C-alpha positions as CSV (number, residue, x, y, z in Angstrom):
1,X,135.6,130.4,150.5
2,X,133.6,132.3,147.8
3,X,130.8,129.7,147.9
4,X,130.6,130.0,151.7
5,X,130.2,133.7,151.5
6,X,127.5,133.4,148.8
7,X,125.6,130.9,151.0
8,X,125.8,133.3,153.9
9,X,124.6,136.2,151.8
10,X,121.6,134.1,150.5
11,X,120.8,133.0,154.1
12,X,120.9,136.6,155.4
13,X,118.7,137.8,152.5
14,X,116.0,135.1,152.4
15,X,115.9,133.2,155.8
16,X,113.6,135.6,157.5
17,X,111.1,135.7,154.7
18,X,111.1,131.9,154.4
19,X,110.5,131.7,158.1
20,X,107.5,133.9,157.7
21,X,106.2,131.7,155.0
22,X,106.7,128.6,157.1
23,X,104.9,130.3,159.9
24,X,101.8,130.3,157.7
25,X,102.1,126.5,157.7
26,X,102.9,125.9,161.4
27,X,103.3,128.1,164.4
28,X,105.9,125.7,165.9
29,X,109.2,127.5,165.8
30,X,111.2,124.3,166.3
31,X,109.7,122.8,163.2
32,X,110.4,126.1,161.3
33,X,114.0,126.1,162.5
34,X,114.5,122.5,161.4
35,X,113.0,123.1,158.0
36,X,115.1,126.2,157.5
37,X,118.2,124.2,158.2
38,X,117.2,121.6,155.7
39,X,116.5,124.3,153.1
40,X,119.9,125.9,153.4
41,X,121.7,122.6,153.6
42,X,120.0,121.6,150.3
43,X,121.1,125.0,148.9
44,X,124.7,124.6,150.1
45,X,125.0,121.1,148.4
46,X,123.0,121.8,145.2
47,X,124.8,122.0,141.9
48,X,122.7,124.7,140.3
49,X,124.4,128.0,139.3
50,X,122.2,130.8,140.6
51,X,124.5,133.7,139.9
52,X,122.7,136.5,138.2
53,X,119.3,134.9,138.5
54,X,117.8,136.2,141.8
55,X,114.2,135.4,140.9
56,X,115.0,131.8,140.1
57,X,117.0,131.5,143.4
58,X,114.1,133.0,145.4
59,X,111.5,130.7,143.8
60,X,113.8,127.7,144.2
61,X,114.2,128.4,147.9
62,X,110.5,128.7,148.5
63,X,109.8,125.5,146.6
64,X,112.4,123.7,148.6
65,X,111.0,125.1,151.8
66,X,107.5,124.0,150.9
67,X,108.8,120.5,150.0
68,X,111.0,120.1,153.1
69,X,108.0,121.1,155.3
70,X,105.8,118.5,153.6
71,X,108.6,115.9,154.1
72,X,108.9,116.9,157.8
73,X,105.2,116.7,158.3
74,X,104.9,113.3,156.6
75,X,107.9,111.9,158.6
76,X,106.4,113.1,161.9
77,X,102.7,112.7,161.3
78,X,102.1,110.7,164.5
79,X,103.9,113.3,166.6
80,X,101.9,116.2,165.1
81,X,98.5,114.6,165.5
82,X,97.6,116.9,168.4
83,X,98.4,120.0,166.3
84,X,95.5,121.7,164.5
85,X,94.9,121.2,160.9
86,X,97.4,123.1,158.6
87,X,94.6,125.2,157.1
88,X,93.6,126.5,160.6
89,X,97.0,128.1,161.3
90,X,97.3,131.8,161.6
91,X,99.8,133.1,159.0
92,X,102.7,135.1,160.3
93,X,101.8,137.9,158.0
94,X,98.6,138.5,160.0
95,X,100.6,139.4,163.0
96,X,102.9,141.7,161.2
97,X,100.1,143.4,159.2
98,X,97.8,143.6,162.2
99,X,100.5,144.9,164.6
100,X,100.8,148.1,162.6
101,X,97.2,148.9,163.2
102,X,96.6,151.2,166.2
103,X,93.7,149.4,167.8
104,X,94.3,146.0,169.4
105,X,90.7,145.0,168.8
106,X,91.1,145.7,165.1
107,X,94.3,143.6,165.1
108,X,92.5,140.7,166.6
109,X,89.6,141.0,164.1
110,X,92.0,141.1,161.1
111,X,94.0,138.1,162.4
112,X,90.7,136.2,162.6
113,X,89.7,137.3,159.1
114,X,93.0,136.1,157.7
115,X,92.8,132.9,159.7
116,X,89.3,132.3,158.2
117,X,90.7,132.2,154.6
118,X,91.1,128.7,153.1
119,X,94.7,127.5,152.9
120,X,95.2,128.1,149.2
121,X,93.8,131.6,149.3
122,X,95.8,132.4,152.4
123,X,99.0,131.1,150.8
124,X,98.5,133.1,147.5
125,X,97.6,136.3,149.4
126,X,100.9,135.9,151.4
127,X,103.1,135.3,148.4
128,X,101.5,138.1,146.2
129,X,100.9,140.9,148.7
130,X,103.5,140.3,151.4
131,X,106.4,138.8,149.4
132,X,105.5,140.7,146.2
133,X,105.7,137.7,143.9
134,X,103.9,137.7,140.6
135,X,101.3,135.0,139.8
136,X,103.8,133.3,137.4
137,X,106.4,133.1,140.2
138,X,103.8,131.7,142.6
139,X,102.9,129.1,140.1
140,X,106.5,128.0,139.9
141,X,106.7,127.6,143.6
142,X,103.5,125.7,144.2
143,X,103.1,124.1,140.8
144,X,99.7,125.6,140.2
145,X,98.2,127.1,137.1
146,X,98.5,130.9,136.8
147,X,94.7,131.4,136.3
148,X,93.9,129.3,139.3
149,X,96.4,131.2,141.4
150,X,95.0,134.5,140.2
151,X,91.5,133.3,141.1
152,X,92.5,132.1,144.5
153,X,94.1,135.5,145.2
154,X,91.0,137.4,144.1
155,X,88.7,135.1,146.1
156,X,91.0,135.6,149.1
157,X,90.8,139.4,148.8
158,X,87.0,139.3,148.3
159,X,86.6,137.0,151.3
160,X,88.7,139.3,153.4
161,X,86.7,142.4,152.3
162,X,83.4,140.5,152.9
163,X,84.5,139.4,156.4
164,X,85.8,142.9,157.3
165,X,82.7,144.6,155.8
166,X,80.4,142.4,158.0
167,X,82.4,143.7,160.9
168,X,82.3,147.3,159.6
169,X,86.1,147.4,159.2
170,X,86.8,147.6,155.5
């Protein structure tokens, strides 16, 4: 009974943020729901003791979500051929960030600027600024080198600034 309660607490705490992350990979809510189910089934059946180590748990969940999405995409590649390339997807964070801006026109411009970032930059910007993860935590999730992650984040910020400056919106 205790394990079921812990699983529910973890789901309630992390499911929405993981869905936002998955939205950066695909806008298809059905795929997101399927991957979320796979992530929490994997969590329910894993033999790892996460008690007292919330950072490790969060990183583990994001890594599993990333891997489950890749597995889903590989299994269903033929079905997803008509979908746009992954790096052309609009991250969910763009909608949330932009919806807080008063002007609808500015919201649209910001969404387009974020959409224009390369996938690696967009992913790191999401993890670092929206999820509040450190570069070290991001490296554990995506298996990258910390200096590369830091560089991608800085490049992403500079690209956003440049794009918005060209539109007089910095």
